[in-house]
C-alpha positions in Angstrom: 10.6 18.6 -23.4 8.4 19.0 -20.3 9.1 21.9 -18.0 9.3 21.3 -14.3 8.0 24.3 -12.4 9.4 25.6 -9.1 8.4 23.8 -5.9 4.7 24.3 -5.1 3.5 25.9 -1.9 2.6 22.5 -0.5 6.1 21.1 -0.7 5.7 19.2 -4.0 6.4 20.1 -7.6 4.5 20.4 -10.8 5.4 19.1 -14.3 4.0 20.8 -17.5 4.0 18.5 -20.5 4.1 19.3 -24.1 0.3 19.0 -24.1 0.4 22.0 -21.7 -1.3 19.9 -18.9 0.1 20.1 -15.4 0.9 17.0 -13.4 1.9 17.2 -9.7 3.5 15.1 -7.0 2.6 16.4 -3.5 4.0 14.8 -0.3 1.4 13.4 2.1 1.3 14.8 5.6 0.9 11.2 6.9 1.5 8.0 5.1 -1.9 6.1 5.2 -0.8 3.3 2.7 0.0 -0.3 3.6 3.7 0.3 2.9 6.0 2.1 5.3 8.1 5.0 3.8 7.7 8.4 2.3 4.4 8.9 0.5 3.2 11.4 -2.1 -0.1 11.9 -4.0 0.4 11.8 -7.8 -2.0 13.8 -9.9 -1.7 13.2 -13.6 -3.8 13.1 -16.8 -6.0 10.1 -17.3 -3.9 9.1 -20.4 -0.6 9.3 -18.5 1.0 6.2 -17.0 3.7 5.3 -14.5 6.1 2.6 -15.4 8.2 0.8 -12.8 11.2 -1.3 -13.6 11.1 -5.0 -12.5 13.2 -4.2 -9.4 11.1 -1.0 -8.7 14.2 1.2 -8.6 13.4 3.1 -11.8 10.2 5.1 -12.2 9.1 6.8 -15.5 6.0 9.0 -15.9 4.9 9.0 -19.5 2.3 11.0 -21.4 -0.2 9.4 -23.8 2.4 9.4 -26.6 5.0 7.7 -24.5 6.9 10.9 -24.0 8.9 11.0 -20.7 7.6 13.6 -18.3 9.6 12.5 -15.3 12.1 9.8 -14.6 13.8 8.9 -11.3 16.2 6.1 -10.5 17.8 4.5 -7.5 16.0 6.3 -4.7 17.4 6.3 -1.2 16.0 7.0 2.3 17.7 8.3 5.4 17.3 5.9 8.4 19.0 7.4 11.4 22.5 8.3 10.4 22.7 6.1 7.3 21.3 6.1 3.8 19.6 3.0 2.7 18.7 1.9 -0.9 15.0 2.2 -1.6 12.4 1.3 -4.2 9.1 2.8 -5.6 5.7 1.4 -4.8 2.4 2.6 -6.3 -0.8 2.2 -4.3 -4.1 4.0 -4.8 -2.7 7.1 -6.6 0.1 7.4 -4.1 3.8 7.0 -4.8 5.7 5.5 -1.8 9.5 5.4 -1.5 10.3 2.5 0.9 13.4 0.6 1.8 14.1 -2.3 -0.5 13.4 -4.6 2.4 10.2 -2.7 3.4 7.9 -3.7 6.2 4.1 -3.2 6.2 2.8 0.1 7.6 1.4 -1.1 10.9 -0.3 2.2 11.5 -2.9 1.4 8.8 -6.1 -0.3 10.0 -7.4 -3.3 8.1 -10.2 -2.5 5.6 -13.8 -2.8 6.6 -14.6 -5.9 4.6 -11.7 -7.8 6.3 -12.9 -6.6 9.7 -16.4 -7.8 9.1 -15.2 -11.0 7.5 -13.1 -11.9 10.5 -16.0 -11.0 12.9 -18.6 -13.1 11.0 -16.1 -16.0 10.8 -15.4 -15.9 14.5 -19.1 -15.6 15.6 -20.2 -18.3 13.2 -17.5 -20.8 14.2 -18.1 -20.1 17.9 -21.7 -21.3 17.4 -20.6 -24.4 15.6 -18.0 -25.2 18.2 -20.5 -24.6 21.1 -22.9 -27.1 19.6 -20.2 -29.6 19.0 -19.1 -29.1 22.6 -22.6 -29.8 23.9 -23.0 -32.9 21.8 -19.7 -34.4 22.9 -19.7 -33.2 26.5 -16.8 -30.9 26.0 -13.9 -32.5 24.1 -15.4 -31.9 20.6 -15.8 -28.2 21.5 -12.2 -27.8 22.6 -10.9 -29.6 19.5 -13.2 -27.5 17.2 -12.0 -24.2 18.9 -8.3 -25.1 18.4 -9.0 -25.9 14.8 -10.8 -22.6 14.3 -8.0 -20.6 15.9 -5.5 -22.3 13.6 -7.7 -21.6 10.5 -8.2 -17.9 11.6 -4.4 -17.4 12.0 -3.9 -18.7 8.5 -6.3 -16.1 7.0 -4.8 -12.7 6.1 -7.5 -10.5 7.6 -5.3 -7.4 7.7 -4.5 -7.3 4.0 -5.4 -4.0 2.2 -8.5 -4.2 0.0 
């Protein structure tokens, strides 16, 4: 049976498994993930794994032998004066507890490759539309620009990489 140590000095907690290795879950000062909610950094052994139920309301941290080091079910979050049901989300080594009907974390900037992709697309298409506008004395350039705006809106440039 794993032993859960007292709370760590950084507000998290540590778990010692039967293999004597220590795993930890430490709250992030600021959530920088693409999901709004409470975020924590998970440090575990390379052979450990985190399993989420299909509805993401049950989390199990297992060691390499399938032994349960930690399990948590049916998380909730405080929103104002009410408690709302939440779920678990894993992203880049972070465990986020977010409302079941979560919204994207708008504070996170898009990744660099999406930024450059959007910029290159817009510059390239501006050149194409300018040439088409010159060739058709204006109407072709306007139609091309409207089509490019529609295409650009349909591309998810802000997705996390």
